[in-house]
N, C-alpha and C positions, 0 to 999 in steps of 0.2 A: 295938294302938296305931298301927301303920303304916296299917292300914285306916282308922282314924278320921281320921288326918291327910290321907290320900288322899281320903277322902270329903268332908272340909271344903274341901280344895283344889278338888275338882271342883265343889262347890256354889258356891264363890266365883267360879270362872272362868265357870261357867254363868250365874250371876246378873249378873256383870259384862257378859257378852256380851248378855244380855237387856236390861239397862239401857241399854247403848250402842245397841242396835238400836232400842229404843223412843224414845230421845232424838233419833234422826235425823228423826223426824216433826215435832219441835219446832224443827228448825234454822231459822234466819232465812232467809227467802226473799230472794234478792238479784236485783234486776232488772238486765237488761242495760243498759249505759251509754246506749243510745239511748232506752230507756223512762224512765230516770232523768231525762234532759234534758227529755223531753216532759212529765213530771210537774212538774218545776221551772217550765217555761214556763206550764203551766196554772195553777199557783199564782200566778205573777207576774201573769198576765192577770186572775185573779180579784181580786187585790189592787188592780190598777189600776181595774177596773170598780167595786169597792166604793168606792174613794176618789172616783171620778168620780160615781157615783150619789149619794154623800153630799153632794158639793158642789153638785149641781144640784137636789137635793131640798129646797131652801129653800121654806118655806111662803109662798105669796103670798096675801094677803087683799086683796080688791078691794071698794071701796065707791063707790056713786054718791050724790052729795050735791047737793042743790039749795040755792042761796043766794038768799034773797028776803026782802023786807020785814022786815029785822032778825032773821033767823034762818037757821040751817043746819039742813037736814033730811036725814038724822038728825043730831041734835046730840050723839050719843054713839057713839064707835067703840071697840070692844074688840078687842085683838089680844094675841098672846103675844110675849115678848121674842124678838128676832131674826127675826120675821116680816118679809117684804117687804110693805110696805103700798102699795097703789095707790089713790089717790083720784081719782075722775072727778067733777069739780065743774062745775056750770053755774049761772050767775046768770041768773035769768029776769026780772029787772026792770032794775035800774041797775048801774053798776059797783061791785063789791065787791072784796075781796081776802081771802086766808086767810093767817094767820100762826101758825106753831107754832115759837116761838123756840128751844126746846130741841133741835129737829131742824133748825135753820137753814132753815126754810121760810117764805117770804114770796112770794106769787104773786098777781098781778092776776087778777080774774075779770071778764071783759068780758061784757056782756049777750048772751045767746043763743049763747055760744061755750063749748064744753066745754074745760076745762083739766085736764090729767092731771099728777098729782104722784106720784112714786114715791120711797120712802125705806125704809131699814131701821130697824125699831123696836129699837134696840140699848140702850135704857135702860128700866128699869121705873119705873112711877109713874103719876100722874094729871096730864095736861098739858092746859092750856087752849088751845084754838084760837079765833081771833077775827078779825073784820074790822077792819083798821086804817085803812080809808078812810072818812071821814065820809060816811054814806049816808042821813041823815035823822034824825028825832027819836028813833027807837028804836035808833040805832046802838050805844049803850052796852050793849045787851042782846044784841047779835049775837055769840054765842060758843057754844062746845061743849066737850066733853072727849074726849080721847084717853086711853084706859086701856090701859096696857101691863103685862100680868101677868108 
């Protein structure tokens, strides 16, 4: 009986030592304080860069438009919501203008001069743009559409 108890005790002690020895390889690795601070700094810089990249990566859509003889060409512009829209417009005959009231845009278009208009398409929908300066008999047909998806 004593031999059995001694044998069991020996097995328990041996298995306990073995278990403890093997668990040492799974111990959490602790970095020295200097490396911890370096890692924190790298994470902060990554976050700053991510935020910075996100802010400057707005999509810019650019369109060249000709205003003439009672039409805008092209007369249809398609963009996505929150795109930055840049319109480069040139009248090639008489004075016109372009109005897009929903985006508070109204700008004169003088003959043979390029006018640049930039805005953020922050609303979805179909918006009419038009000439609001009487420019001849076909003036009422001088319009187009801005489609913001």
